[in-house]
C-alpha positions in Angstrom: 116.6 202.9 2.7 115.3 202.9 6.2 112.2 204.8 7.2 111.0 205.3 10.8 107.8 206.9 12.0 107.4 207.4 15.7 105.9 209.5 18.5 106.1 213.2 18.0 105.0 212.5 15.3 108.4 212.2 13.7 109.4 210.8 10.3 113.0 209.8 9.7 114.1 208.8 6.2 117.6 207.4 5.8 119.1 206.7 2.4 122.4 204.8 2.4 125.2 206.7 0.7 128.9 206.6 0.8 129.8 210.3 1.4 132.4 210.2 4.2 131.6 213.7 5.5 129.0 215.5 7.5 126.7 218.4 6.7 123.8 219.6 8.9 121.1 221.7 7.2 118.1 223.4 8.9 116.1 226.5 8.7 117.7 229.8 10.0 116.1 230.7 13.3 117.0 232.1 16.7 117.2 228.5 18.0 119.7 227.4 15.2 121.8 230.6 15.9 121.8 229.8 19.6 122.8 226.2 19.1 125.5 227.2 16.6 126.9 229.7 19.2 127.0 227.1 21.9 129.0 224.7 19.8 131.0 227.6 18.3 130.1 226.9 14.6 129.2 229.4 12.0 127.0 228.5 9.0 128.3 228.3 5.5 127.4 231.5 3.6 126.4 230.5 0.1 125.3 233.9 -1.3 122.6 231.9 -3.2 119.1 233.5 -2.8 117.5 230.0 -3.2 119.4 228.9 0.0 119.0 232.1 2.0 116.7 230.7 4.6 118.9 227.6 5.3 121.5 227.3 7.9 124.2 224.9 6.6 126.9 223.5 8.8 129.5 221.4 6.9 132.5 219.6 8.3 134.2 220.2 5.0 133.1 223.6 3.7 134.9 223.2 0.3 133.2 219.9 -0.5 129.9 221.3 0.6 130.4 224.4 -1.6 131.0 222.1 -4.6 127.8 220.2 -3.7 125.8 223.5 -3.4 127.2 224.7 -6.8 125.0 222.1 -8.6 121.7 223.7 -9.7 119.7 220.6 -8.9 120.9 220.7 -5.3 119.7 224.4 -5.0 116.3 223.2 -6.2 116.2 220.0 -4.0 117.2 221.5 -0.6 114.5 224.2 -0.4 111.9 221.6 -1.4 113.0 219.1 1.2 113.0 221.8 3.9 109.6 223.3 2.8 106.1 222.8 4.2 107.2 223.4 7.8 104.3 224.3 10.0 104.3 226.3 13.2 105.8 223.5 15.3 107.5 221.3 12.7 111.2 221.1 12.7 113.1 219.6 9.7 116.7 218.7 9.4 118.6 217.3 6.5 121.8 215.5 7.6 124.5 214.2 5.4 126.3 211.5 7.4 129.4 209.5 6.3 127.1 206.5 5.4 123.7 208.1 4.8 121.5 211.0 3.9 118.8 211.6 6.5 115.7 213.7 6.3 114.3 214.2 9.8 110.9 215.8 10.3 109.8 216.4 14.0 106.2 217.3 14.8 105.1 216.9 11.2 101.4 217.0 10.8 100.3 213.4 9.9 98.1 214.8 7.1 101.3 215.9 5.3 102.6 212.3 5.1 100.9 211.3 1.9 102.2 208.7 -0.6 102.9 211.5 -3.0 104.8 213.6 -0.5 106.9 210.6 0.7 107.7 209.7 -2.9 108.9 213.3 -3.6 111.0 213.3 -0.5 112.6 210.0 -1.4 113.1 211.0 -5.0 114.8 214.2 -3.9 117.0 212.3 -1.4 118.1 209.8 -4.1 119.0 212.6 -6.5 120.9 214.5 -3.8 122.8 211.4 -2.8 123.7 210.6 -6.4 125.0 214.2 -6.9 127.0 214.1 -3.7 128.5 210.7 -4.5 129.5 211.9 -8.0 131.7 214.7 -6.4 135.4 214.2 -5.7 135.8 212.9 -2.1 135.9 215.4 0.7 139.2 216.7 1.9 138.3 215.9 5.5 136.8 212.4 5.5 134.9 211.0 8.5 133.7 207.6 9.5 130.2 206.9 10.7 129.9 206.7 14.5 128.4 203.6 16.2 125.5 205.7 17.3 124.8 206.8 13.7 125.0 203.2 12.4 122.7 201.9 15.2 120.2 204.7 14.9 119.8 203.9 11.2 120.1 200.1 11.1 119.1 198.8 14.5 116.7 201.1 16.4 115.7 198.1 18.6 119.1 198.1 20.2 118.1 201.2 22.1 114.9 199.7 23.5 116.3 197.1 25.9 118.9 199.4 27.6 116.2 202.1 27.9 113.8 199.7 29.6 116.5 198.5 32.0 117.5 202.0 32.9 113.9 203.0 33.5 113.2 200.0 35.6 116.4 200.6 37.6 115.4 204.2 38.3 111.9 203.1 39.4 113.3 200.4 41.5 115.8 202.8 43.2 113.0 205.3 43.9 110.8 202.6 45.3 113.6 201.3 47.6 114.4 204.8 48.8 110.7 205.2 49.6 110.6 201.9 51.5 113.8 202.8 53.4 112.4 206.2 54.4 109.1 204.6 55.5 110.9 202.0 57.6 113.2 204.7 59.1 110.1 206.8 60.0 108.4 203.8 61.7 111.5 202.9 63.7 112.1 206.5 64.8 108.4 206.9 65.8 108.6 203.6 67.9 111.8 204.7 69.6 110.3 208.0 70.7 112.2 210.5 68.5 
């Protein structure tokens, strides 16, 4: 398990699991519908009232339907996605090598030991149920980005610092070049 808390505030909980598929789950909203239309994806319609508020985007709809047929899953998903405040945005992402609960703009007061224990317990149960299913028809491998974001977050820091310093340096050099050009032009009478 990997847990990250960072600016936002954002809490990411990753649980390693060998699932070899992808499923994205969020709350139904105008933003989720807009994003789905941009990438030309339609959510899986479950017909289950317990999941009516969730937008579910699987890469293998048949495997995902089998997962959602488990009563425990229909209890777990609404619980993991609940407690969203006005600005909070939660996503549950099943990746080929992990299950991730991502909570953006979560009020810090909601991050209690009891709440974290419930989220982790639900993720463990969800992963166990998902791993017990027959393998998906359409298998996928974890991308390098997925692996690095879960296991080596520091690998993003050094390149980001270099890019930022490069941009600041380029802007500074352009400013200096413009100032020198202005001085030379003013001295030459233009």
